[in-house]
N, C-alpha and C positions, 0 to 999 in steps of 0.2 A: 292428265285426267285418269283416275283409277278405273280399272276394268270392273266387271261384275264380281261379286263376292264368290270366292271359291267354296263350293259346298261338297263335302266328302260324299254325299249321297249320289252325286253325278260326276265327280271328278274322275278322270281316267287315271286310276291309281290302284295298285295292289301291293300291299306291304308283305314282307316275308319274315317269318320267325327264325329261319335257319340261314346261316351264311352260305352263299353260292360256293360250289365245290372248287371253282377255279380262282377264287379270291384269296389273296395272301395278306394284304395290308388292310388296315381299318377303313380307310377311305373307300376302297373298292367294295368291301363287304357292305358298308353302311349305305353307300349311294345306290347299290342294287337293292338291298333290303328295304330301304325307305321309298323306293319307287322313283328315283331320280334318273337313272339310266338303265338300259338293257343292252346286253351284248348282241351285236349283229354278226360279227365275225371276229377272229383274233385281232385285238387292237383297234376295233371299230365298234362304236357305241351309238345307240339311238338315245336322243335326249327326250325324256318324257315331260309332261307339263310342269311339274315342280322343278325338275332339273333345269329346264329351259328358263324358268323365271330366275333362278339363281345365276345361271350363266349370263343372262341379259343384264342382271344387276351388276355383276362383275365387269362386264363389257362397258356399262355406262360410267362406272367410276374411272376406268381406263380412258374412255373417250373424253370425259370432262377434263381430266388432267392433261391430256394431249392438246385439247383445244385451248386450255388455259396457258399452255406453254407456247401457243402460237402456231401449232401444227395444223395442217388442213387435211381433212379426210377424203380419200378416194376409195375406189373399189375396183380391183383388177379381177379378171376371170381366173379360176383355178386351173382350167385347161389351157395350155399354152403351146405355141410352136417351139420346135427345138432350136431354131436358128440363133436367137440371142444367146442361148446357153452354150451353143457350139462356139460362138465368137469369143466368149469369155473362158472357154475350156471346161466349164462346169458340167457340160453334157457327159463328159467322160470322167472328170475328177470326182463327181458326186458318188460314183460307184453304184453298187446294187441297191442302195437305199432310194434311188431316184425311180419313181414310177414312170416307165416309158411305155408308149403305145403308138399305134399307127391308125390313121383315119382310113376311110374307104378308098382314098386315093394314094394310099401307102406313104403319106407324109408323116414324118416323125413328130410326135407330140409328147407332152409330159404333163403330169399333175404336179403343180408347183410345190416344192418344199419351202422355198423363199422366193422373193420377187425382186431381187436387186436389179436384174437386167431390165425388167419392165419399168421400174421406177426411173432408172437411168434413161431409157429410151423415151419415156414420156416427157421428161424435162428437156431432153435434147430436141424433141419435136416442137416444143412450145417456147422455150427460152433461149436467148442468144446473147444477152448482155449482162455485165456485172451488176447493172441496176436492178435486175430481177432477183438478185440474191441478197441475203441468205434466204433459204427456203427449206421448210420441213413438211414433208407429206407423210401420211400414214394410212393404213387400212386395218380393219379387223376382218380376217378372212380365214376360211378353212384351208388347211395345208395338209400335205401328204408326204409321208416317208415310209418306205417299205422296210420297217424295222425287222431285223432278223428275229428278235426276241421281244415282242411287245409284252409289257408286264404292268402290274399294279393298276389295272383299270385305265383311267384317263391320265395317269401320271406319265406313262410312255405308251402312246398309241400310234397307230399307222395313219389315222386321220385325227386332226386336232385343230382347235381354234387358236389363232395367234394374232397378236397385234404387232405389225412390223412398220417401223417408221424409218425414214431416210432423210438426212440433212444434206444440203448442197451449199457449198461456200466457195468463194473465190480464192481463199488462201488458207494456210494452216492455222492462222490465228482465228479465222472465222470458224473453222472446224472445232477448235478447242472451245470456243464460246458455245456453239451448238451442242457439243457433247456435254458440257456442264449444264446447259439448260435441260437436256433430256435426263441427265443423271438426277437432277433435282426433282423433275416431274415423276420419275420412278419412285423416289423416296416418298413423295406425297401419295402416290397410288397405294403403296404397301402400308403406309401409316394409316390411311383411311380404311383399309381393309382390316387393320388390327393384326397384321401378320408380321411376326418378327423376321428379320432378314440380316444377312451379313453381306457386305460388298467386298468381293474377292477379286484380286487380279487373276486373269485367265489367259489361256492361249487362244489365239485367233483361229487356228486350225484352217479348214478349207475356206473360211470366210476371208482370210487375209487381213491386212491392215497392221498398224503400228501399235495400237493399244486396245485392250479388251478387258472388260470387267463383268463379272457375273453377280447377280443378286440371288443368294441362296437362302432358302428357308431351312433353318437347322431342324433336322428330323432324322431319326434312326433308320427309317425306311428309304431315305434318299439314296440315289445312285451316285451322287457326287461326293467325293471325299475332299474336305478342305481343311486348312490349317489356320490357326490364329495364335498370336503371341500376346503377352501381357502389355507390350508396348504399342499394340494397335496394328501390327502386320496381319493381313488376311489374304489368302490366295487359295485358289483351287489347287489340289495336290499336283495336278498336271503342270501347273505353272510355277511351282516352287523351284527356285534355282539354288544350287549348292554354293555357299560362300567359297571363294578361292582358297585352296589349301596351300600353305607354304611349301616350298621345295625342301625335301629332307636331305640331310648330309649322309651319304652312303659310303664315305671313305673307309669306314671300318667294317663294312659288310663283306662277308666271305664271297668268294667266287661261286657262281651257281653250281649246284651239285645234284645229279640225278640219282635218286635212291629208290629202292623197291618199296612199293606200297600195295601189297597184295589185297585184292578184293576191297578196293577203296574208291568206288566210282562216285560216291556222294560226299558232300562236305562233312557230314557227321562221321562217316566211316573213315574218311581221310584224317580227320583230327584224332580219332581213336588210334589209328595205325601209326600216325606220326609220333604220338606220345608214347606208344608201346615200343616201337622199333627204333625211333630216332629222337629220343628226348633231348631237350636242350637245357642248359643251365639258366637259372633265373626264374623262369615261369613256364608253365606248360603251353604247348601250341593251342591256339583257339581258332574258331571259325574266321575271326577277323584277320588272321594271318594268311588266309588262303585267298587266291584269286580265282573266281568262278567265271568260266567263259561260256556264255549262253548263246546258242545258235537260234536265230529267228528267221522267218521268211517275210520279206517285205514285198507286198504286191501293189504295184502302181495302178491307178485307175484304168490305164490302157491294157492291163493284164500282165505287164512285164514283172517277172519275179526275180528277186535277188536274195541270196543267202547272206545274212549279216551276222557278225559275231560281236558280242558286247561283253567286255570284261568288267566285272563288278566284285566288290568285296564279298567273300563267302558267307559273311554273317548277315547279308541283306538279300532279300528276294527282289527279282525283277518285277516291276509294275508295268504290265503290257499297255495299260491305258496311258501311262505317262510316255512310254516309248512311242505309241501310235500318235499321240498328240504332238510330239516333237518331230515326227516324220510325216505329218499330214501333207497331202491328202491320201497317202498310202495307207493300206491296211497291214496289220502286223499279227503274226501268229507264231507259236513255237514250231520249230522245224521238227519233222518226223524222221524216222530211220530211213525212209525212202529218199527224203531230201538229201541225206548225208551220203548216199551211195556213190554219188558222182565225185565225192571228195575223200579219197581213201586216206589222206593225211589227217583227217579229223577222226579221232578215236573216241567214241562216246564215253564220257566219264573221265577222260584223261586229256582233254584238249588244252593246249597251251598256246601262248602267243608266238612261239618260235617259228611256226610254219604258216602264219596268217598275216594279213596286212602288210606293212612295210618289210617284214621279215621273210615273206614267201618267195619261193624260187620264181614264180610267175612275175611278181612285182620286180624282182631284181632283173629278170630277163627283159621286162618292159623298160627298165631304166638303162638297158644296154650294157649290162655287166659282161665283160669279155671273158673273164676267167670262169672256169668250171665251178659249179657249186660243190661244196663238200658233200660227202656221202650222206650225212645226216645233219639236219638243221636243228642245232641245239643252242643257238645263240652263244656259243662258246662254253657251254656247260661241260665240265669235266665229268668223268664217269667213275663211280665208286668202284673200288677193287672188286673184280669178279663179276661186274655187271656190264651189260651192253646197253647202249643208249638208243635213242630218244624218239625220233619221229617215226621210224619204220618206213620212210619213203626214200628212195634213191634220188640222187641229184637229178633234177629235171623232171622227175615223175609228177610231183605235185604241181598242179596249176597249169600244166602245159596244154590241157585239152579244154580248159574253161578259164574265165577271167579270175584274177586274184580276188580272194575274199576280203572285203573291207573289215577292218577291226576298229571298233570304237570303245572308248573307256568311259565309265561313269566318273563324274568329277570327284567322287570320294576316293579315287585312286590318285594319290599325290605323286608328283614326280620325285624320284629318289626313294620311293617306298619299296620294301623288299617283300617277296611273296613266296608261298608254296603254290605251285600251279601244275597243271598237267604237263607231262613230258612227251605227249603224243605217241605213247605206246601203252598198251594194256599193262596195268599193275605197276606203273612207274610215275613218279612225280619229280619235279625239279624244285629244289629248295634254294632260297636266297636269290631268286630271280628279281632283278631291280629294274623298275621302270625308268627309262632314261639312260641306263647303262647297258642293259642286256636286251631290251626290246623297246619298240616305239609303237605308236598307234596312229590311225588316220584322223583322229579327232575325238571329240567328247560328245556324249549324249546323256541327258538326264534320264536315268533308266531305273533306279531302285525305288522301292517304296519309301515314302517319307515316314519317319518315326516320330512318335511323341518324344519330346525332349531334344530333338535336333534343334540347332540354333537357327533362328530366323535369318534370312538373307540380309536383312537390314540391321542386324545386331540388336533387335528389340526384345530378345529373350527367347526362352525355349518354346518350341511349338507345341500346341495342343491339337489333337486330331479330332475332327467331327465329321458328321455326314449331313447332307442336305439335299433338298430338291431345288433344281434350278428353276426360278420363276421369272427371271429376266436376264438379258445379256445385251451389253452395249459394246460397239466397236467403233474405233476410228479407222474406217476403211481406207482412207487416203484416196489415191487416184487409180486403184486397180481396175474398177469397173468403168470409170470415165475414160481411162486410156483404151481399154479394150473396145469400148463402144463409141469412142470419139466424141465424148461430151465436152464441148468447149464453149466458152463465151468470150466476148470481146471485153478487155479491161478498159480502164480510164484512158489509156493511151492508144486504144484501138488495136491492141495486139491480142492475138488468140491465146487464151489461158485454159488449161485443163482444170475442170472443176474438181474439188476435193469433197469427199463424201463421208458420212457417218451412218451407221446402221444400228437400230435399236429395237429389240424384240422383247415381247412379253407373252408368255404362254398362258392365254386366257383360260382355256379349259383345264390346264394343269394347275392354275391358281385355285380353281374351284376344289380340286382334289387336295391341294395343300391346306386350304381352309378347313376342309373336312378332317384332315389329319390333326390340325391344331385345335379343332373345336368339336370334341366328342367325349363321351364317357362310356361306361359299360352298357348304358341303356340305349344310346343312339347319338344322333347329331345334335349340336348346339350352335346354330348359325349366329354370326354377328348380325345385328339389326340391319347393317348397311347392305347386306346381300341376301337376307333370308327371303324365302318365297312369300312370306306374309309376316306381319309384325305380331299378330296375336292369333291364337288358336282358341276359338270359342267352342266349348265342349258342353253339349246337353246330355246329361246322364239321367237315367231312369226312364219311366214310361208315360208319366203324366203329360198331358197336352200343355199344362201350365208351364212346365219346364221348357218345352220346345218353343212355346210362344215367347217366354221371357228371353230365351237365348236369341231368338230371331229379332226381337226388339233391340237388344243390346248390339247385335251384329249390324242392324240398320243404322243405329246411332253412331257406331264406330265408323262405318262406311261414310256417313255424312260428314264426319269429322276428318276425313282423309286418311283413315287408318286402313291398311290392307289386312283383310281378315280371311282366315281359313276356318270355316264353320263346319263342325262335325254334327250334322243334323241327321245322322243315321239312326233309325228307330229300332232296328232289330239287332243292334250290336251292343254287347255288354259294356259297362263302364270300364272294366278291366282292360278290354281290348282297345277302347278309345284312349285310355291313359297310356297304354303301351305305344299306340300309334303316335300320340303327341310326343312322347319321349324319343321315339325313333326318328320322326320327321324333323324335329329340331327347331320348330318355330320358337323365337325367344321368349314369348309370354303366352300364358293361357288364362282364359276366364272360364271357370267351371260353374255351370248352373246345375244345381242338383238338390240335395237334401236340405241345404241351407235356405232354399227358396221359401219354405214355410215360415222361416224366421225373418224373411225379407232381406237376406244377404246372399251374395255370391262370392266366389273366391278368385283372387288374382294371384297367379303363380309366376315365378321367375325361374325359367328353365335352368339358367346357368348358376344362379345363386342357390337354387333349391329351396327357396323361401315361398311362403304363401301368406296372404292376409285377406280378411273378409271386409267387404264394403257393401253399403246399401245397394240393393238391386237397381233402384231408380237412378242412382248416381254412378253406376258401374263404368259407363263410357267416359264420363268426366274424370273419375278417379284414375282410370287407366291412362288417359292422356297425360295426367300429372305424373304417373309412374314412369312413363316413357321419357318425359321431359327431364325428370330427375336423373335418369340413367344416361343422359346424353352429355 
């Protein structure tokens, strides 16, 4: 049943003509200006009447499709005890984004960012047999994350509305079926909203699990970078894997040679110096010939810090988001000069693999090497006439007071490839250093930025780079939470089986922002009919009582016909202001009652199409219903 007609003369609403100072993206600007939200604190917003109507409409579409898929709705508290999260390890793994607090009895509590533990314990409490499965439960609930940098209004907030669902199955085949069911439901949700989306492979991160996909709304202001190929491959940039490179033949590669490279601490300066002082035949040296060794700090949720060195081709930049995604749940940042002070073998701008990872003196000592280390660790590099070499550290100096540094390579470094890289001494680099002959690594890590034109991992063509807003994320969690919280049921044979789970999230409040990004022009919002705060905006212009009476009559007829109406019945507001508010607020249609009334007509406007047509005033409601039906 419809509620009362919304009348602008009494609606709790103030529109703004200027953009808010803290707003950077269109959705944030327009949602504030049109009176949908108001900022309460950084990343925290109050929903005003119009905004709440749109939010509830979005929620309803999500709810209908979850119910259609057979999911059942529950509602958990947002304030939770810490115990379940300690059992799964997420109390510490979630890090500083988890809102933690204590009650008056000093018990640890939290504001939930997600509810995996609670769903798992609820099913454990009530179900014990395979006959109870499969099961899908969901909720639409306010969530909390203490984002370090909330931005873009409700796109990334510290408080947000989310739909989270969880499936429970007896085996992996059941999980696959539930996952497919939810995946289809998500597509129906976004199709009904009229929101374009790309389904992208993703990393599971702190959530865990064996498979993960994101639903991204392609948008330039999105925080996620994703890739797609002509052949249909799509993935979040963090999840892109590098196709295995063939091992190269280095039999004709010269032995490594340490050469002077004065004032060359960067890749650009190194390439210039190498070509000026040490040119080669055939082609000039390029950034792609250099091996850049980047030092990062990896901080585990328990606060443990580790310096990690990553070797990448010099023509590519490190993508810290990709690094962090592949080292989850740890946080990653670039190392500072202070971080390097404990490692004198690391010479900033001239770091090479000769003194790190498997090559380090500490690692060799740990392996039980009996013989003394050579004075300088150069991986056998000979020294050019008149030059001294390489690391600047005496045998046994490096690594004896601290653990050996791990050294990982980006997969773009092929075994057998030859490089110019740091010689671990200021103003010196080593040339012709071959991976697999002169140095080794502790493993591989996807670390560099994905480029447009890179080959898709599945061979489906060159990658295109795009940005998007994450609007949904689905996971095959497997048994991570069921194992941690002992969720088991008896199978057909009476044997205890650990339940396997899936997790399925939709950012409901973020969806509203995505819809605003997708549906606006320079004048304001243009809501799809499915979520708009009203279907039609009836505007009475002028001062004559007859105009307002006719507008009220049309409003009543529309209300009786089941049409949601926003009625601008303000008498002391100019027509210009009313039209500006109509365009800003973004209701799909308008019926304008004004000058044409003397001729017995009113105007029906289509906000999206920008069209208008006149209809007899006595038939306005009937004509409007036909217009809406034609547009469906």
